[in-house]
C-alpha positions, 0 to 999 in steps of 0.5 A: 630949598632950591625949589622954594627959591626958584618958585619965589623968583617965578611968582614975583617975576614980571612975566608971572605978574603979566600973566596974572593981569592978563587973565583977570581981563574981562569984557572988551579987554579980553583978547585972543590974538597971536601974541596971546597964543604965543604967551600961553604957549610960552607959559605952558613951556615954562610950567612944563619945565618947572614941573620937570625940574620938580620931578627931577628934584624929587628923584635926586632926593630919593636917590640921595636918601638911598645912597645915604642908606647904602653908605650906612650899611657899608660903614656898618659892614666895614666896622664888622670886618675890622673887628673880625680882622682884630679877632683874627690877628689876636687868634693868630698870635695865640700859641700853645703856651699862651694863657696857660693853655694845654692840649690833651694828647692822650686816649684817657677820658677827659671826664674822670667820672666816666672811667670804669 
């Protein structure tokens, strides 16, 4: 979005129009004077700045994508930890008599079929 707006401003700027008109000169209209050299240098600087901004924009997009992925993983881990805490809280509240549970406290075999 920013790149498109910036490029549209650049394409329709008087500076750009000036360069287009200057490059279309032919024959006697061609000039290679100090002004022309300075304008070409300025154009190179501007194009270099634009390409640097485009590279930075791509890097920012990539970093943003990576941060969104990390946030998703952290949210998923947080949900799993919250579930684990709920299970731990429930288990902490369990007592011997909860849900009619009883513990075997003897030396008899639990399986009656194994008795001799």
